[in-house]
C-alpha positions, 0 to 999 in steps of 0.5 A: 259233415257240414260243409262240402265244396261246390263245382265252383270251388267254394265251401257250402252248406247243404241244401236240397238235392245238393250234390258236392265234393269232400274237402279231403278225398274230392268224393261226391257227397250227397246232401241230407235235408230232413225235417228232423235232423240237422242238414248235413253232407253224407259221404260214402265209406272211403279208405282214401279219405281222412282215417281220423274221420268217425260216424258223425251223429246229430250231437256232433253236428249240433255243436259245430253249428254253434260256431261260425261257419268259417271256422267249421270243418277247416282242412289242415295239412301238414307234411302231406298229411291232411285232417278235418278238424271239427273246428278251427278258430282264427287263432289256430286253436283247434276244438274236437268233439268226441262222442265215442271212447277213444285211446290215449294213442289216438289222443296223443297222435292228434294232439301232435298233429293239431298242436293247439287243441281242446277237447269237448267230450259228451259225458252223458254216459259216465258222468256219474262216476265223477266225484268231487270234493275239496281237500285244501283248507277253505281260507287257502282256497278262498285266498287262492280264489281272490288272487286269481280273480285279482290277477284276472281283473288287473289283466282285463282292466289293462286289456280294456284300457288297450281297447279303448285306446284302440277304439278311440283311434280307430273311431277318429279315423272312421269319423274322418272317412264317414265325413268324407263319404258323406261329402262325396254322396252329397256332391253325387246327388248335386251332380245328379240333380243340378241342371248346369255343367259339372267337373268332378275328378273321376273318369269320365265325369264331364262327357257323362254329366254332359250327356245327362244334360243334354238328355234332360233338355230334350226331355224338357222339350218334349214335355212341353210340347206334350203339355201343350198337345194335352192343353189343345185337346182338352181345349178341343173336348170342351167344346159344346157340341152342335145338338142336331144330330146330322152335325153330332161330330161338330163342335160349336167354337168362337169366331176368334178362335178360327183364323182366316186360313182355316175357315173353309173347314167349318160351317154357319148355323143361324142361332135361331134355327139351330133346334129346328128341324131344318137348321139353316146351315152355310158353308164358307166359300170365301174370306169375305163370306167368313168376315160377313158372318164373323161380323154378326156374331149373335146371329150366327154360330161357328161349327167344326168337325175337330174328329180329325184333329184330336186324332192327329193330336193323339198320334203326336202325343203317342209319338212324344210319350215313346220318345219320353220313355226312350229318353227316361231309359237312356238317362237311366243307363247314364246314371248307372254309368255315373254311378259305377264310375263314382264307386270305382272312385270311391273305392280307391278313395277308401283304399287311399284313407286306409293307407294314410 
């Protein structure tokens, strides 16, 4: 057999090392998934199972596979009697594949049970026993064939015209539905991308979009702070380094870059001695000292150790980047909620469209 029942009660195709249940007797069946024959379920002999069950060959399995899976091995229950049809179409037509000889009584029994049934028989072993001939006059046969063809063409034309009409009606409904969906999706994208208040009639929309707006405002603030820190760090790193080894951690900066509150962190080097073995270096002990040296920028250079400042900038940047990741995660969750809410609303809208 090609179809078994899995532990969830669903129909399933065979898979490697698979175990399933027979849909009729509910005994275990084992998947056979070899490299040559078509994958199938193997059922141990069981008198409680379908008495019409016969040894299934590769011929059977290949023919079944030519039909949709939903049509294969359908269980039919009538008056407490259950049998497995090889194929059952959506029009209740049963197709039975017969690869061996079968008695007229069994054929009659199955046709009585299934009612609408056709047989597909493997005639390879006795095909040479058939003889074909024609007894009717040629012109009679031709006229009969033409009449049948014309009748069939007429029926097919009527069916095609009817189908065209239905397609046209459905196409109008479909286009209306597509336009509605496009409009809704456009609104959804617009709502997600805008930076303003939102009002739209599906559940929790205003609350969710207001939350989304708040997150974006926080992100904008964090982003601005992060960019300012990056610019500040870049400025610090671009300052010229002091050439004296003992002041290698110091950078040369402009007097204009330091205000009177931070001057104590700096030192002053006499410009003419900066490359000498013993440069003239002065500490800034008062604001008057700072103002004096500042008034002679060509004679003195201001130096400062920015190591701690850069370390503090890195720490603040890390805090901001972590906060940005958290905000992105929250934003993604809110977008998922909006998507789920909108999906539910669209499903209801689709049902209403179908009803109308």
